[in-house]
C-alpha positions as CSV (number, residue, x, y, z in Angstrom):
1,M,30.3,-64.6,0.5
2,P,33.4,-62.4,-0.1
3,A,35.9,-62.3,2.4
4,L,37.1,-58.9,3.8
5,S,39.5,-57.4,1.8
6,S,40.0,-53.7,0.0
7,R,38.5,-55.4,-3.1
8,T,35.6,-56.6,-1.5
9,L,34.8,-53.2,0.2
10,P,32.3,-51.9,-2.5
11,L,30.7,-55.5,-2.5
12,L,29.6,-55.3,1.1
13,S,26.0,-54.7,2.1
14,A,24.7,-51.0,2.9
15,S,23.9,-52.0,6.3
16,V,28.0,-51.8,7.0
17,S,29.7,-48.4,7.3
18,T,33.1,-48.3,5.3
19,P,36.0,-46.2,5.4
20,G,35.2,-43.0,3.0
21,Y,38.7,-41.9,3.0
22,D,41.6,-43.0,1.0
23,R,43.5,-45.2,3.0
24,D,46.4,-45.4,0.5
25,R,46.7,-41.8,1.6
26,V,47.2,-42.6,5.3
27,R,50.7,-42.7,6.4
28,A,51.7,-44.7,9.6
29,G,52.7,-42.1,12.3
30,I,52.3,-45.2,15.2
31,V,53.7,-48.3,15.8
32,H,51.4,-50.5,18.3
33,L,52.4,-53.5,20.3
34,G,49.6,-55.7,21.2
35,V,47.1,-55.7,18.6
36,G,43.8,-57.8,20.5
37,G,40.2,-56.6,20.5
38,F,40.9,-53.6,22.5
39,H,43.1,-52.0,20.8
40,R,40.7,-52.3,17.4
41,S,37.4,-51.5,19.4
42,H,39.2,-48.4,21.2
43,Q,42.2,-46.4,19.8
44,A,42.3,-47.9,16.3
45,M,38.5,-46.9,16.3
46,Y,39.6,-43.1,17.1
47,L,41.7,-43.0,14.8
48,D,39.2,-44.3,11.9
49,R,36.5,-41.5,13.0
50,L,39.1,-38.8,12.4
51,M,40.2,-40.0,9.3
52,E,36.8,-40.3,8.1
53,R,36.8,-36.6,9.0
54,G,39.6,-36.1,6.8
55,Q,42.2,-35.7,9.3
56,A,44.6,-37.7,10.7
57,L,45.8,-39.3,7.5
58,D,49.7,-39.2,9.0
59,W,48.5,-41.4,12.1
60,G,48.1,-44.5,10.7
61,V,48.9,-48.0,13.0
62,V,51.4,-50.2,12.4
63,G,50.4,-53.1,14.8
64,V,52.9,-55.2,16.1
65,G,52.8,-58.7,17.4
66,V,55.4,-59.4,20.1
67,L,54.5,-63.1,21.1
68,P,54.7,-66.3,18.9
69,G,50.9,-66.8,19.7
70,D,50.3,-63.6,17.5
71,R,51.2,-65.2,14.5
72,S,47.2,-66.1,13.9
73,M,46.4,-62.2,14.0
74,A,49.6,-61.2,11.4
75,E,48.1,-64.0,9.1
76,V,44.5,-62.4,9.3
77,M,45.3,-58.9,9.4
78,V,47.4,-59.3,6.1
79,A,44.9,-61.7,4.5
80,Q,42.1,-59.1,5.1
81,D,44.6,-56.0,3.7
82,H,44.4,-54.9,7.6
83,L,41.1,-54.6,7.6
84,Y,38.6,-55.6,10.5
85,T,34.8,-55.3,11.1
86,L,34.0,-53.8,14.4
87,V,30.7,-54.7,15.3
88,V,28.8,-52.1,18.4
89,S,26.0,-54.7,20.6
90,H,23.9,-52.1,22.0
91,P,21.3,-53.4,25.0
92,D,18.3,-52.8,22.9
93,G,19.9,-55.7,20.7
94,Y,20.6,-53.6,18.1
95,L,23.8,-53.9,16.1
96,G,26.1,-51.5,14.2
97,A,29.1,-52.9,12.2
98,R,31.6,-50.4,10.4
99,V,34.8,-51.8,8.9
100,I,37.9,-50.1,10.1
101,G,40.9,-48.8,8.2
102,S,43.3,-47.2,10.5
103,V,45.4,-50.3,10.6
104,V,48.0,-49.8,7.5
105,E,50.7,-52.6,8.4
106,Y,51.6,-55.7,10.6
107,L,54.9,-56.7,11.8
108,L,55.2,-59.7,13.6
109,A,58.3,-59.6,16.1
110,P,59.5,-62.8,16.9
111,E,59.7,-63.5,13.0
112,D,61.4,-60.2,12.1
113,P,62.7,-58.0,15.5
114,E,64.9,-56.0,13.3
115,A,62.1,-54.8,11.0
116,V,60.1,-53.6,14.0
117,V,63.1,-52.2,15.9
118,E,63.9,-50.0,12.3
119,R,59.8,-49.5,12.2
120,M,59.9,-47.5,15.3
121,T,62.8,-45.8,14.7
122,D,61.8,-44.2,11.4
123,P,61.2,-40.3,12.2
124,A,57.4,-40.4,10.8
125,I,56.6,-43.1,14.2
126,R,56.1,-40.5,16.9
127,I,54.2,-42.5,19.3
128,V,54.8,-46.1,20.2
129,S,51.7,-47.4,22.2
130,L,51.1,-50.4,23.9
131,T,48.0,-53.0,25.5
132,V,50.1,-55.7,26.9
133,T,48.1,-56.0,30.0
134,E,49.1,-55.7,33.4
135,G,51.4,-58.4,33.7
136,G,53.1,-57.3,30.4
137,Y,55.1,-54.1,32.6
138,N,57.1,-56.7,34.8
139,V,56.3,-55.2,37.8
140,D,56.6,-56.8,41.3
141,P,53.2,-56.9,42.9
142,V,55.0,-56.3,46.4
143,T,57.6,-53.4,45.5
144,G,56.0,-52.2,42.5
145,E,59.8,-52.6,41.3
146,F,60.6,-53.7,38.0
147,D,61.4,-57.6,37.8
148,A,64.1,-58.0,35.5
149,S,64.2,-62.2,36.4
150,S,62.0,-63.3,33.2
151,A,63.9,-65.3,30.7
152,G,62.9,-62.8,27.7
153,V,64.2,-60.0,29.8
154,R,67.9,-61.6,30.8
155,A,68.0,-62.6,27.0
156,D,67.2,-59.0,25.9
157,L,69.5,-57.4,28.2
158,E,72.5,-60.0,26.8
159,S,75.4,-58.1,24.7
160,G,73.9,-57.9,21.1
161,A,70.9,-60.0,21.7
162,L,68.1,-59.6,19.1
163,P,65.4,-58.1,21.0
164,R,62.2,-60.0,21.7
165,T,60.5,-58.2,24.8
166,S,58.3,-54.9,24.4
167,F,61.5,-53.7,26.2
168,G,64.1,-54.7,24.3
169,L,61.8,-53.4,21.2
170,V,61.5,-50.1,22.4
171,T,64.9,-49.6,24.1
172,E,66.4,-50.6,21.0
173,A,64.5,-48.0,18.9
174,L,65.1,-45.3,21.3
175,V,69.0,-46.1,21.5
176,R,68.7,-46.0,17.8
177,R,66.9,-42.8,17.2
178,R,69.1,-41.3,20.0
179,A,71.8,-41.7,17.8
180,R,70.7,-40.6,14.9
181,G,69.4,-37.5,15.9
182,V,65.8,-38.3,16.0
183,P,63.7,-37.1,18.9
184,P,62.5,-39.9,21.0
185,F,58.6,-41.3,20.4
186,T,56.3,-40.9,23.1
187,V,55.3,-44.4,24.9
188,M,51.7,-44.3,25.3
189,S,50.1,-47.2,27.8
190,C,46.6,-48.0,27.0
191,D,46.4,-50.8,29.6
192,N,43.5,-50.3,32.1
193,I,45.9,-49.7,35.5
194,P,46.2,-47.0,37.5
195,G,49.2,-44.3,36.2
196,N,49.7,-46.6,33.2
197,G,52.0,-44.0,31.8
198,D,54.0,-43.6,35.3
199,V,53.6,-47.8,35.2
200,A,55.7,-47.9,32.0
201,R,58.2,-45.0,32.5
202,R,59.2,-47.1,35.8
203,S,59.4,-50.6,33.9
204,F,61.1,-48.9,30.9
205,A,63.7,-46.8,32.2
206,A,64.5,-49.4,34.8
207,F,65.1,-51.7,31.5
208,A,67.2,-49.3,29.9
209,G,68.8,-48.6,33.0
210,L,70.1,-52.3,33.3
211,K,71.4,-51.7,30.0
212,D,73.5,-48.8,30.7
213,A,72.7,-46.4,33.7
214,E,73.2,-43.1,31.8
215,L,70.6,-44.9,29.0
216,G,67.8,-45.3,31.9
217,A,68.5,-42.0,33.1
218,W,67.9,-40.4,29.7
219,V,64.6,-42.3,29.3
220,D,63.6,-41.5,32.6
221,R,64.0,-37.7,31.7
222,E,63.8,-37.3,27.8
223,V,61.0,-39.7,26.8
224,A,57.4,-38.5,27.2
225,F,55.0,-41.4,29.1
226,P,51.8,-39.8,29.5
227,N,48.9,-41.1,31.8
228,S,45.4,-42.1,30.6
229,M,42.0,-43.9,31.7
230,V,40.8,-45.9,28.9
231,D,37.2,-47.8,28.9
232,R,35.1,-50.1,26.8
233,I,34.4,-53.9,27.0
234,T,35.8,-55.5,24.6
235,P,35.3,-59.7,24.9
236,A,37.5,-62.3,23.0
237,T,35.9,-62.4,19.8
238,T,34.4,-65.9,19.2
239,D,32.8,-67.9,16.3
240,E,29.5,-67.3,17.5
241,H,30.3,-63.8,16.6
242,R,31.5,-64.1,13.2
243,E,28.8,-66.6,12.1
244,R,26.8,-63.6,13.5
245,L,28.6,-60.9,11.6
246,A,27.7,-63.4,8.3
247,Q,24.4,-64.0,9.1
248,R,23.3,-60.3,10.0
249,F,25.9,-58.1,7.9
250,G,27.3,-60.5,4.6
251,V,30.6,-60.0,6.0
252,E,33.0,-63.0,6.2
253,D,35.5,-61.5,8.5
254,A,37.9,-64.3,10.2
255,W,38.6,-61.8,12.9
256,P,36.1,-59.2,13.9
257,V,35.6,-57.1,17.3
258,V,32.5,-57.0,19.0
259,C,32.1,-54.1,21.8
260,E,29.9,-52.2,24.1
261,P,28.5,-48.3,22.8
262,W,30.3,-47.1,25.6
263,T,33.7,-45.8,24.8
264,Q,36.0,-43.7,27.1
265,W,39.7,-42.2,26.3
266,V,41.2,-39.3,28.5
267,L,44.4,-38.6,28.4
268,D,47.4,-36.2,30.7
269,G,48.7,-34.3,27.9
270,T,50.9,-32.3,29.9
271,G,54.4,-32.6,28.2
272,S,53.6,-35.6,26.9
273,R,52.5,-34.9,23.6
274,P,54.6,-35.0,20.3
275,A,55.3,-31.1,19.3
276,G,53.6,-30.0,15.6
277,P,51.0,-28.2,14.0
278,R,49.5,-32.0,12.5
279,W,48.9,-32.8,16.4
280,R,47.6,-29.7,17.8
281,T,45.2,-29.1,15.1
282,S,44.3,-32.9,14.2
283,A,45.1,-35.6,17.2
284,C,44.2,-33.6,20.4
285,S,40.0,-34.5,19.3
286,W,40.8,-37.7,20.0
287,W,43.1,-37.7,23.0
288,T,40.5,-36.4,25.4
289,T,37.3,-38.0,24.7
290,S,34.7,-39.9,26.3
291,S,31.3,-40.4,24.3
292,P,28.5,-42.9,24.9
293,T,28.3,-43.5,21.4
294,S,30.3,-45.4,19.1
């Protein structure tokens, strides 16, 4: 049984849907922090769906692992040419398998934070998206304000520090873009929390303000943080999932994703989307999407 990679895609069973587009033509447009199961069953899936239509080939995803524990994901993604299998499990027992090809690169921030910051500084990157869980925004549960007491945040606030948190990485990239005359990217939360864009704005602007009050005001004023509603049940991948994929579809995938058929993504686009004809013509169809099918 061939291990999943670009080379072995043609060897897969016809029961597995694979990218019909040329992945060599896909260019990065999004950096995503926190590449877990939900991102791969949701945002990356929507992009893959557009790419299959011949659209959004300039919206490839650069995944970023922010935590030291993300090393395993980094190793798997690199070994599999950033491919993975999405298995949709239907209530009647039917399984549908699709190899997703929208992720084009994976960086591990603890290993090389400079590479991550420079990737986000690239003008080709118009969106930095996040699935970092509710706790990843460092919001005090009582006051609702940004909590700067964590060791990582305190370290990132030190002068000249190499960034180690999502706040430090994103803020440093915004600082560099501003200095180079590059417009800020949109910061897009995909976490399932009420007012996720508002929460992200308060947290990132507060962090930036702790570094420099004027910078914090600029982030709050100039950077777009759209609110969104996201939904798709995606359990953590288990060895049983890997074995069932191998037995049913003949695919050896070290980190597949299993999810329900239902998926929803509604994005508040008022004043929050990157400008340009490519956005208007190709991306709007997946920013406001609700579908009962995979």
